[in-house]
Phi, psi and omega in degrees: 000147180238132180230151173243131181238142176245125175266107184291340183281314179252010176058030178268154179241124180249130170247121188232134172251130183234150174231139178291141178209106182060231180273354185240196180230143174256131176279118180265332174198156178205143171229148174239117183051040177085351180266131180297135178249134180288112178239022179300138181057034181252144176211165177238127181237145178291150176268192181285341178227172186291346181260013183233136171230150173250126174261122187242129174225106186065235179270356183272120177243122179234140184270140172237137176253138183232146174218130179265125177231109184063232179269358185258153171247128173263124184241125175253116184209129177053039178079005180244151176243133177232146171251114189250138171240139172279122179289126181295154188281041171283096190292149175275147177231130180288139176215152184297331183269354181159207180240139181240153174255131183246158180290126180287343179197166177297145180184189182240134177287116180267325183207146173238119186254025178209172178223158176303132181098344179293143170275135181231156180247155176308133177087350180291131177290128184244336185204153172242127180243127177266127177217127180053043178063020176241143177265128181243121176282133175257117187248150178297131178268346178221156171276144179167208182238134179292124181252343178199143173226091188286349183235139177267168175303135180097346181291141172269133181234151177271159175303135179087354180295140176293124180260314182214133176257132181237130172272112185302148178304141181093341179268353182243000000 
């Protein structure tokens, strides 16, 4: 499984690939803001309660404490506190004119939280898409300026449909 996490405190973006192994997860790859992170011999194991995880790398075991508040996870690890959001799977699609967010599955546009011309930041929620009675936040994968929003609230969209086009920062 592959997940993208946004750390709201230091504005970093983590892309992590995990594989199930027994009661835990093995980290197969990770990047932070596009830079490869060494996760060789790394795994995540459950703790004794629902708010504890053990991060294991070789013989080193370190505890992380977690608390879920709304849509955010607060993580206490190695003396640092992070507020983490799981980036919804509105995939980025490369385009010559910029970066676009596409529908991860068929659904209905419930809310649009930006307008053409708005400046947006990585991880900022831009749209809510309802699919299978679940609300999915579609978040900006790049910082930049919104250049197109082809669907209005209430529109039905197919999987892969372009939801929001973003002109990356520095390109305008």
